[in-house]
MARVEX-822335 format. One record per residue: residue in three letters; x, y, z of N, C-alpha, C in turn. Coordinates in steps of 0.02 Angstrom, whole numbers, padded with zeros to 5 digits, always signed. Example, Ala and Ser with C-alpha at 12.3 -4.5 7.8 and 13.67 -1.06 7.14 Angstrom:
2
Ala+00660-00284+00390+00615-00225+00390+00660-00165+00390Ser+00642-00112+00354+00684-00053+00357+00645+00002+00394
END
This chain:
342
Unk-00308-01526+00331-00281-01576+00284-00263-01637+00326Unk-00287-01696+00302-00274-01758+00337-00217-01795+00303Unk-00176-01828+00347-00119-01866+00322-00120-01935+00350Unk-00112-01986+00307-00116-02055+00329-00045-02084+00321Unk-00019-02111+00379+00050-02133+00382+00056-02201+00414Unk+00114-02234+00401+00128-02296+00439+00135-02278+00513Unk+00118-02324+00556+00117-02312+00626+00189-02299+00656Unk+00242-02316+00621+00308-02310+00649+00343-02246+00628Unk+00307-02196+00606+00339-02135+00577+00388-02103+00624Unk+00378-02105+00689+00424-02071+00736+00461-02121+00779Unk+00465-02183+00759+00498-02233+00798+00575-02226+00793Unk+00609-02206+00846+00682-02199+00841+00721-02264+00832Unk+00688-02319+00848+00722-02384+00841+00723-02409+00770Unk+00678-02381+00728+00673-02403+00658+00670-02346+00612Unk+00725-02304+00611+00722-02246+00566+00725-02265+00493Unk+00696-02221+00451+00700-02234+00379+00698-02167+00343Unk+00721-02167+00283+00720-02106+00244+00649-02081+00231Unk+00605-02130+00216+00535-02114+00204+00503-02080+00264Unk+00513-02106+00325+00488-02077+00384+00514-02007+00396Unk+00579-01999+00385+00611-01935+00394+00581-01883+00346Unk+00572-01906+00286+00543-01861+00234+00473-01837+00255Unk+00432-01887+00275+00362-01871+00296+00363-01821+00354Unk+00405-01835+00404+00405-01789+00461+00426-01719+00443Unk+00478-01713+00402+00500-01645+00383+00447-01608+00343Unk+00414-01644+00297+00362-01612+00256+00302-01591+00298Unk+00281-01636+00343+00221-01619+00385+00237-01562+00433Unk+00296-01560+00460+00315-01502+00503+00319-01438+00461Unk+00342-01447+00398+00346-01388+00353+00278-01361+00335Unk+00232-01407+00321+00163-01387+00302+00131-01350+00365Unk+00141-01376+00424+00116-01344+00482+00142-01272+00489Unk+00208-01265+00475+00239-01200+00480+00212-01149+00426Unk+00188-01178+00372+00158-01136+00319+00085-01117+00335Unk+00059-01143+00391-00009-01129+00409-00060-01180+00396Unk-00040-01236+00369-00086-01292+00358-00107-01322+00423Unk-00171-01338+00430-00193-01378+00487-00184-01452+00472Unk-00133-01482+00499-00114-01551+00482-00140-01597+00536Unk-00182-01645+00513-00209-01697+00559-00177-01764+00540Unk-00133-01788+00581-00097-01851+00567-00136-01911+00590Unk-00135-01962+00549-00166-02025+00567-00113-02080+00555Unk-00078-02099+00607-00026-02151+00602-00059-02216+00616Unk-00063-02259+00564-00102-02321+00568-00057-02382+00587Unk-00077-02416+00638-00042-02478+00654-00050-02530+00598Unk-00002-02570+00590-00008-02621+00536+00061-02635+00505Unk+00066-02690+00473+00129-02710+00440+00128-02685+00368Unk+00127-02619+00360+00124-02591+00292+00187-02604+00256Unk+00187-02623+00191+00131-02624+00146+00096-02693+00141Unk+00093-02728+00195+00060-02793+00198+00011-02793+00256Unk-00041-02752+00249-00089-02745+00305-00134-02806+00313Unk-00155-02817+00377-00204-02870+00388-00275-02839+00382Unk-00325-02880+00393-00392-02856+00385-00410-02801+00435Unk-00383-02804+00493-00396-02752+00542-00369-02684+00522Unk-00309-02685+00493-00278-02622+00472-00316-02593+00411Unk-00339-02636+00366-00378-02615+00309-00443-02583+00333Unk-00474-02615+00380-00538-02590+00406-00530-02523+00441Unk-00474-02514+00476-00460-02451+00510-00451-02396+00459Unk-00418-02408+00405-00408-02359+00351-00477-02342+00319Unk-00516-02394+00305-00581-02383+00275-00625-02337+00318Unk-00625-02351+00383-00666-02309+00428-00638-02237+00429Unk-00574-02230+00430-00545-02163+00432-00565-02123+00370Unk-00557-02152+00312-00574-02116+00250-00649-02100+00246Unk-00689-02147+00267-00763-02137+00261-00784-02080+00308Unk-00749-02068+00361-00769-02015+00409-00749-01947+00387Unk-00706-01938+00337-00682-01874+00315-00734-01839+00272Unk-00738-01772+00274-00787-01735+00237-00774-01734+00162Unk-00826-01726+00124-00819-01724+00051-00767-01672+00028Unk-00731-01689-00024-00679-01647-00055-00619-01632-00010Unk-00614-01669+00046-00558-01656+00088-00491-01680+00057Unk-00440-01641+00059-00375-01663+00033-00342-01711+00083Unk-00320-01768+00057-00290-01821+00102-00223-01840+00070Unk-00172-01833+00109-00103-01852+00089-00090-01922+00118Unk-00075-01969+00077-00060-02037+00099+00010-02059+00081Unk+00045-02084+00133+00112-02115+00117+00100-02175+00073Unk+00146-02185+00027+00138-02239-00021+00141-02307+00009Unk+00175-02318+00065+00175-02382+00097+00105-02405+00118Unk+00062-02356+00135-00006-02370+00153-00049-02375+00093Unk-00044-02323+00051-00092-02315-00005-00086-02373-00056Unk-00022-02393-00069-00012-02440-00124-00035-02509-00111Unk-00057-02523-00050-00079-02590-00034-00154-02595-00019Unk-00190-02538-00029-00264-02537-00015-00302-02507-00071Unk-00297-02533-00131-00331-02500-00189-00408-02499-00182Unk-00437-02551-00154-00511-02553-00148-00534-02498-00101Unk-00498-02488-00047-00519-02438+00002-00510-02367-00029Unk-00460-02357-00067-00451-02290-00102-00505-02282-00155Unk-00516-02333-00194-00564-02325-00249-00633-02307-00223Unk-00651-02334-00165-00718-02323-00136-00726-02250-00118Unk-00672-02210-00109-00678-02142-00088-00649-02093-00141Unk-00628-02120-00198-00592-02078-00245-00632-02021-00274Unk-00697-02030-00285-00738-01975-00311-00754-01924-00259Unk-00755-01944-00198-00775-01901-00142-00719-01861-00111Unk-00659-01892-00106-00601-01860-00074-00551-01840-00127Unk-00502-01799-00106-00449-01780-00152-00384-01814-00126Unk-00372-01872-00154-00319-01915-00130-00252-01898-00164Unk-00200-01885-00124-00135-01871-00151-00089-01924-00119Unk-00055-01964-00161-00012-02018-00137+00060-01997-00147Unk+00099-02005-00093+00169-01991-00092+00209-02056-00098Unk+00240-02067-00156+00274-02129-00169+00349-02121-00157Unk+00374-02152-00105+00445-02154-00091+00480-02209-00133Unk+00447-02267-00139+00477-02322-00173+00423-02360-00213Unk+00422-02357-00279+00372-02393-00317+00375-02469-00304Unk+00319-02497-00288+00317-02569-00274+00307-02609-00337Unk+00282-02579-00389+00270-02607-00455+00227-02672-00448Unk+00170-02665-00417+00122-02718-00408+00054-02698-00438Unk+00013-02747-00450-00055-02733-00475-00094-02690-00425Unk-00085-02706-00360-00118-02667-00308-00098-02594-00313Unk-00035-02581-00320-00012-02510-00323-00039-02479-00385Unk-00040-02514-00441-00066-02485-00504-00138-02462-00491Unk-00180-02503-00460-00250-02484-00448-00255-02426-00397Unk-00212-02427-00347-00213-02375-00298-00196-02307-00326Unk-00143-02306-00367-00124-02243-00396-00173-02219-00448Unk-00207-02264-00482-00259-02245-00529-00316-02209-00493Unk-00327-02225-00429-00380-02193-00391-00360-02125-00362Unk-00296-02107-00367-00271-02045-00337-00285-01985-00380Unk-00298-01927-00349-00305-01866-00384-00237-01843-00411Unk-00185-01854-00368-00116-01836-00389-00068-01882-00356Unk-00007-01890-00386+00045-01932-00360+00108-01893-00356Unk+00141-01894-00298+00204-01861-00290+00261-01912-00282Unk+00312-01907-00323+00371-01947-00318+00426-01907-00288Unk+00479-01943-00262+00533-01906-00228+00593-01893-00272Unk+00590-01908-00336+00644-01894-00383+00616-01895-00453Unk+00655-01866-00500+00636-01870-00570+00636-01942-00594Unk+00684-01983-00568+00685-02053-00587+00619-02088-00565Unk+00596-02072-00505+00533-02102-00482+00473-02084-00526Unk+00471-02020-00543+00416-01998-00587+00418-02036-00653Unk+00478-02041-00683+00483-02075-00748+00466-02149-00740Unk+00486-02179-00686+00473-02249-00676+00398-02262-00670Unk+00364-02217-00633+00290-02224-00623+00255-02217-00691Unk+00279-02172-00731+00250-02163-00801+00259-02227-00842Unk+00320-02257-00838+00335-02314-00879+00296-02374-00856Unk+00292-02386-00790+00260-02446-00764+00182-02442-00764Unk+00157-02383-00750+00084-02378-00743+00048-02335-00793Unk+00088-02303-00837+00058-02260-00889+00013-02206-00861Unk+00033-02178-00802-00005-02124-00771-00001-02061-00811Unk-00054-02022-00815-00050-01959-00851+00002-01913-00822Unk+00040-01879-00866+00096-01837-00842+00072-01782-00795Unk+00011-01755-00807-00011-01699-00766-00032-01720-00696Unk-00035-01783-00682-00051-01807-00614+00013-01828-00576Unk+00069-01824-00608+00132-01844-00577+00176-01784-00560Unk+00202-01782-00499+00239-01724-00478+00302-01749-00443Unk+00352-01705-00438+00414-01723-00404+00428-01674-00347Unk+00439-01699-00287+00458-01659-00230+00521-01692-00199Unk+00577-01676-00223+00640-01707-00201+00654-01688-00128Unk+00682-01735-00093+00700-01720-00020+00748-01661-00016Unk+00738-01623+00037+00785-01572+00053+00842-01598+00101Unk+00881-01555+00123+00933-01573+00172+00947-01513+00216Unk+00956-01528+00278+00971-01474+00326+01042-01454+00326Unk+01058-01393+00353+01127-01371+00356+01167-01415+00404Unk+01230-01424+00389+01273-01464+00431+01345-01440+00424Unk+01385-01447+00477+01456-01426+00474+01495-01472+00427Unk+01549-01447+00398+01592-01487+00358+01628-01538+00399Unk+01628-01599+00373+01659-01655+00413+01734-01648+00414Unk+01764-01675+00467+01836-01680+00469+01861-01733+00420Unk+01925-01729+00400+01953-01779+00354+02015-01807+00384Unk+02032-01868+00363+02093-01900+00388+02142-01905+00329Unk+02206-01910+00342+02256-01909+00288+02247-01969+00241Unk+02225-02025+00264+02220-02085+00221+02152-02093+00191Unk+02103-02056+00214+02034-02063+00189+02002-02129+00207Unk+02025-02161+00262+02005-02228+00276+01943-02235+00321Unk+01914-02181+00343+01853-02187+00385+01792-02189+00339Unk+01766-02251+00329+01711-02263+00282+01646-02269+00323Unk+01593-02244+00293+01528-02246+00327+01475-02271+00277Unk+01433-02315+00301+01372-02338+00262+01313-02326+00306Unk+01265-02287+00280+01203-02274+00319+01145-02304+00281Unk+01119-02360+00304+01066-02395+00269+01042-02453+00313Unk+00978-02468+00311+00953-02530+00342+00988-02589+00312Unk+01004-02637+00353+01041-02698+00328+00989-02745+00297Unk+00980-02736+00233+00932-02772+00193+00965-02790+00127Unk+00941-02840+00089+00972-02857+00027+00976-02799-00022Unk+00923-02757-00024+00922-02702-00071+00978-02651-00061Unk+01002-02645-00001+01056-02596+00014+01125-02623+00000Unk+01131-02689-00013+01194-02715-00040+01249-02722+00010Unk+01237-02734+00073+01289-02743+00123+01333-02803+00106Unk+01304-02856+00076+01344-02914+00056+01397-02894+00004Unk+01376-02854-00041+01423-02830-00095+01477-02786-00063Unk+01456-02745-00016+01503-02700+00017+01556-02740+00055Unk+01534-02790+00091+01582-02829+00129+01633-02866+00085Unk+01605-02892+00030+01653-02927-00016+01702-02879-00048Unk+01679-02818-00063+01725-02767-00090+01776-02746-00038Unk+01756-02737+00025+01803-02719+00076+01854-02773+00087Unk+01833-02836+00082+01882-02893+00088+01934-02890+00034Unk+01917-02867-00024+01962-02862-00080+02014-02807-00071Unk+02001-02760-00026+02047-02706-00013+02072-02709+00060Unk+02072-02770+00089+02092-02777+00157+02164-02759+00173Unk+02207-02754+00118+02275-02736+00129+02286-02660+00133Unk+02230-02622+00126+02234-02550+00131+02209-02529+00204Unk+02229-02470+00226+02207-02447+00293+02136-02416+00289Unk+02090-02447+00320+02019-02421+00325+01981-02452+00382Unk+01929-02419+00401+01879-02448+00447+01812-02426+00420Unk+01761-02470+00428+01694-02453+00401+01642-02464+00455Unk+01602-02410+00465+01546-02413+00513+01481-02415+00471Unk+01441-02466+00484+01377-02474+00450+01321-02454+00499Unk+01290-02398+00486+01236-02374+00531+01169-02391+00498Unk+01124-02422+00536+01058-02436+00507+01025-02493+00545Unk+00960-02498+00542+00923-02552+00575+00947-02619+00553Unk+00948-02667+00600+00969-02735+00589+00913-02784+00590Unk+00850-02760+00601+00794-02803+00612+00744-02806+00555Unk+00761-02770+00498+00714-02770+00442+00713-02840+00407Unk+00771-02869+00405+00781-02938+00377+00834-02972+00417Unk+00813-02999+00476+00864-03027+00522+00906-03083+00491Unk+00877-03123+00448+00917-03176+00416+00971-03148+00373Unk+00955-03095+00334+01006-03065+00294+01060-03034+00337Unk+01039-02999+00390+01087-02967+00436+01134-03019+00464Unk+01108-03079+00482+01151-03131+00505+01202-03154+00453Unk+01178-03159+00392+01222-03179+00337+01278-03127+00328Unk+01261-03064+00336+01313-03011+00329+01363-03017+00386Unk+01340-03031+00447+01386-03040+00503+01433-03099+00489Unk+01407-03155+00465+01447-03212+00451+01496-03198+00395Unk+01475-03157+00345+01520-03138+00291+01579-03098+00317Unk+01563-03050+00362+01616-03011+00392+01664-03055+00428Unk+01638-03104+00469+01684-03147+00505+01725-03191+00457Unk+01694-03218+00405+01727-03263+00359+01784-03225+00324Unk+01777-03163+00313+01832-03124+00279+01881-03098+00330Unk+01872-03114+00395+01920-03089+00445+01917-03015+00456Unk+01857-02983+00450+01852-02912+00455+01814-02889+00517Unk+01807-02933+00565+01766-02916+00626+01789-02856+00661Unk+01857-02844+00662+01882-02786+00697+01883-02723+00655Unk+01860-02729+00592+01864-02672+00545+01795-02649+00519Unk+01748-02694+00520+01679-02679+00496+01635-02684+00557Unk+01600-02628+00572+01554-02626+00629+01484-02617+00604Unk+01441-02662+00625+01368-02655+00612+01340-02622+00675Unk+01332-02555+00672+01319-02516+00732+01246-02511+00751Unk+01200-02534+00706+01128-02526+00719+01107-02458+00704Unk+01043-02443+00719+01015-02375+00701+01042-02321+00746Unk+01051-02263+00715+01070-02203+00752+01028-02145+00726Unk+01009-02103+00773+00972-02043+00755+01002-01983+00791Unk+00981-01924+00772+01000-01862+00809+01076-01854+00810Unk+01100-01835+00871+01171-01818+00880+01216-01877+00863Unk+01193-01937+00879+01236-01995+00865+01246-02006+00791Unk+01194-01995+00751+01200-02000+00677+01243-01943+00652Unk+01233-01884+00677+01275-01827+00656+01350-01841+00669Unk+01364-01874+00726+01433-01889+00741+01461-01938+00690Unk+01420-01988+00670+01444-02037+00621+01462-02004+00555Unk+01419-01956+00533+01433-01920+00471+01497-01874+00481Unk+01502-01844+00542+01559-01797+00549+01625-01833+00550Unk+01626-01897+00566+01689-01934+00568+01706-01973+00504Unk+01663-01964+00452+01673-02005+00390+01713-01965+00339Unk+01760-02002+00308+01795-01976+00249+01754-01989+00185Unk+01718-02044+00183+01683-02063+00124+01620-02102+00142Unk+01564-02083+00111+01502-02121+00120+01500-02175+00064Unk+01487-02237+00084+01482-02292+00035+01413-02322+00038Unk+01378-02321-00017+01310-02348-00020+01307-02396-00081Unk+01301-02460-00067+01306-02513-00120+01236-02534-00144Unk+01188-02492-00142+01118-02509-00155+01110-02543-00224Unk+01064-02593-00224+01043-02623-00286+00984-02586-00317Unk+00952-02544-00281+00897-02504-00304+00884-02446-00256Unk+00869-02389-00281+00858-02329-00241+00820-02278-00282Unk+00767-02250-00253+00730-02198-00289+00765-02130-00284Unk+00795-02118-00228+00830-02054-00217+00895-02066-00179Unk+00891-02086-00116+00951-02098-00075+00967-02036-00034Unk+00928-02022+00017+00936-01961+00055+01003-01958+00094Unk+01032-02018+00108+01096-02016+00143+01152-01985+00099Unk+01142-01988+00035+01192-01959-00012+01194-01884+00000Unk+01137-01849+00000+01139-01778+00010+01158-01759+00082Unk+01142-01805+00129+01164-01791+00199+01240-01791+00201Unk+01272-01835+00165+01346-01834+00164+01370-01773+00127Unk+01340-01756+00069+01363-01698+00031+01353-01633+00070Unk+01303-01630+00113+01292-01572+00155+01351-01559+00202Unk+01390-01612+00214+01449-01604+00255+01515-01602+00212Unk+01505-01596+00145+01562-01594+00099+01598-01661+00097Unk+01562-01715+00112+01592-01781+00111+01576-01816+00043Unk+01627-01837+00010+01613-01875-00055+01577-01938-00044Unk+01550-01965-00099+01507-02023-00097+01529-02072-00149Unk+01534-02136-00129+01541-02193-00176+01476-02232-00175Unk+01442-02234-00231+01380-02267-00234+01370-02300-00302Unk+01308-02324-00314+01298-02361-00377+01253-02320-00425Unk+01248-02347-00485+01207-02313-00536+01135-02335-00533Unk+01113-02369-00477+01045-02394-00471+00997-02337-00463Unk+00941-02341-00500+00886-02296-00492+00904-02223-00492Unk+00881-02185-00441+00892-02113-00441+00959-02091-00412Unk+01004-02136-00396+01066-02117-00361+01110-02069-00402Unk+01120-02080-00466+01160-02031-00505+01127-01962-00504Unk+01062-01958-00506+01028-01894-00502+01041-01861-00435Unk+01039-01900-00381+01048-01873-00313+01120-01850-00304Unk+01166-01890-00325+01236-01871-00321+01250-01805-00356Unk+01223-01802-00416+01227-01739-00455+01298-01723-00472Unk+01307-01657-00485+01373-01630-00503+01385-01563-00470Unk+01446-01547-00460+01463-01482-00437+01449-01432-00493Unk+01448-01365-00480+01434-01316-00536+01481-01321-00592Unk+01542-01346-00583+01586-01354-00640+01579-01418-00679Unk+01528-01459-00658+01517-01522-00694+01549-01582-00663Unk+01590-01573-00611+01625-01629-00580+01579-01669-00535Unk+01583-01736-00539+01547-01778-00492+01580-01773-00423Unk+01538-01766-00369+01568-01764-00302+01576-01832-00273Unk+01592-01881-00314+01600-01949-00291+01610-01996-00348Unk+01602-02060-00336+01613-02113-00386+01551-02155-00393Unk+01538-02178-00455+01480-02219-00468+01504-02286-00495Unk+01474-02342-00473+01489-02407-00500+01424-02445-00512Unk+01425-02497-00553+01364-02537-00563+01341-02570-00498Unk+01275-02577-00489+01252-02612-00429+01267-02685-00433Unk+01275-02718-00376+01285-02790-00372+01353-02815-00399Unk+01403-02770-00402+01468-02787-00429+01521-02774-00379Unk+01541-02823-00337+01590-02811-00286+01658-02793-00314Unk+01675-02820-00373+01740-02804-00403+01744-02731-00423Unk+01692-02704-00451+01691-02634-00470+01692-02591-00408Unk+01656-02609-00356+01655-02570-00294+01725-02572-00262Unk+01757-02632-00262+01824-02636-00236+01873-02593-00275Unk+01865-02591-00341+01909-02550-00382+01901-02476-00365Unk+01840-02453-00353+01829-02384-00337+01857-02369-00267Unk+01849-02415-00219+01879-02404-00152+01954-02402-00158Unk+01983-02445-00198+02055-02444-00206+02080-02376-00233Unk+02043-02351-00283+02062-02284-00311+02061-02231-00256Unk+02004-02232-00219+01996-02183-00164+02053-02186-00113Unk+02071-02246-00092+02119-02257-00040+02190-02246-00063Unk+02203-02257-00127+02272-02253-00152+02291-02185-00181Unk+02240-02143-00199+02255-02084-00238+02235-02020-00198Unk+02283-01990-00165+02270-01931-00125+02243-01874-00169Unk+02269-01868-00230+02246-01815-00274+02169-01824-00293Unk+02150-01887-00302+02080-01901-00316+02038-01882-00254Unk+02062-01898-00195+02023-01881-00135+02014-01806-00129Unk+02069-01770-00142+02064-01696-00138+02015-01670-00191Unk+02017-01697-00252+01973-01672-00304+01900-01687-00289Unk+01887-01746-00263+01817-01762-00245+01793-01722-00186Unk+01837-01708-00138+01816-01666-00082+01801-01596-00104Unk+01838-01568-00151+01822-01502-00178+01756-01502-00213Unk+01744-01555-00252+01681-01558-00288+01622-01567-00239Unk+01631-01605-00185+01578-01614-00136+01566-01548-00100Unk+01619-01509-00088+01609-01445-00054+01570-01397-00099Unk+01586-01399-00163+01548-01356-00211+01476-01379-00218Unk+01467-01445-00222+01399-01471-00226+01356-01454-00165Unk+01390-01453-00107+01357-01434-00045+01321-01369-00048Unk+01351-01318-00081+01322-01253-00086+01261-01250-00130Unk+01250-01300-00170+01193-01300-00218+01135-01343-00193Unk+01143-01378-00135+01088-01421-00112+01027-01379-00091Unk+00969-01408-00103+00908-01375-00084+00889-01394-00011Unk+00857-01348+00023+00834-01365+00091+00760-01390+00089Unk+00731-01404+00145+00666-01434+00148+00609-01387+00131Unk+00624-01322+00129+00568-01274+00114+00543-01285+00042Unk+00588-01300-00003+00567-01312-00073+00527-01376-00078Unk+00547-01428-00043+00509-01489-00044+00437-01479-00018Unk+00433-01444+00039+00368-01430+00069+00326-01388+00023Unk+00354-01337-00008+00317-01293-00051+00287-01333-00111Unk+00324-01380-00138+00300-01419-00193+00241-01463-00172Unk+00247-01497-00114+00192-01537-00091+00130-01494-00077Unk+00140-01434-00050+00086-01390-00036+00049-01370-00100Unk+00088-01356-00153+00056-01339-00217+00015-01396-00245Unk+00041-01457-00238+00005-01517-00263-00060-01522-00224Unk-00058-01515-00159-00118-01521-00117-00169-01465-00136Unk-00145-01406-00147-00189-01351-00166-00223-01364-00232Unk-00181-01389-00280-00210-01406-00346-00260-01462-00343Unk-00246-01512-00301-00295-01568-00294-00359-01543-00265Unk-00354-01495-00221-00416-01470-00187-00461-01431-00234Unk-00435-01406-00289-00473-01365-00334-00502-01406-00392Unk-00483-01469-00398-00510-01511-00452-00578-01537-00441
END
């Protein structure tokens, strides 16, 4: 089975949820006995130049008839002509982490044998935008690995945001909300790449300085492995102010440590946050792009010890119901098997 991926899949300097998902699934498929041949393509995906397109075209043309090919959506969604040229000959399965909602993606997904989304919200969105047949759309939600329960502080003031510093992740909203609760005791560490949109990252830095929060808000840059685990272990609350999200893997990473989450109602985030078995939310939801609402939720968290205890219990209960990566991998394997028999 051949897999086509962006060239930065294993780049520790530029980690992403999509890359982490791909790596876990590919390792899982190999563990199940699949012979996985990875093709990490250089290029500025999803905006490839002519050389990157030509490299993909050559790769697909060299594969044997009826070969199953799993393509990351960042690659597939920008090369519809190259996929259409091989659609009858190959069994193309596209893994969509984030719908781009472009004409190019529409044509690319139309050429696919099957499409895998990472959440129920993603599947529904693809149906709405592209009118894809329901039987070609599948859901393989991310799993989460086991993790120790995080320590807690009496005030709940250790805040953590794990996200690339880009407009879509809402760091500007977060900083404004934090400024509104500056009279409360808290510190916030923002973990994530700073080079995806350098101009926006600079604006966030200036916003932090303008609000006088330089000693309380830390833009720590990307962390992986033990350093990222330490950031989660020290957090009382994960805060994610995203304007749009198909799933939000950092939410379940926090819940795996019984850490409550304050996030938005954007996209698939309410689905990811989920509920404890008794129906309680293990966190708080606010509208995206609303610093006043986010500040209000932060104020509730910081001021109400009983609320913190209740949300921590709910997060602990939700932790026990989280799925691991074996289920994700098994779903992708079934889709690939089904595509191979069509």
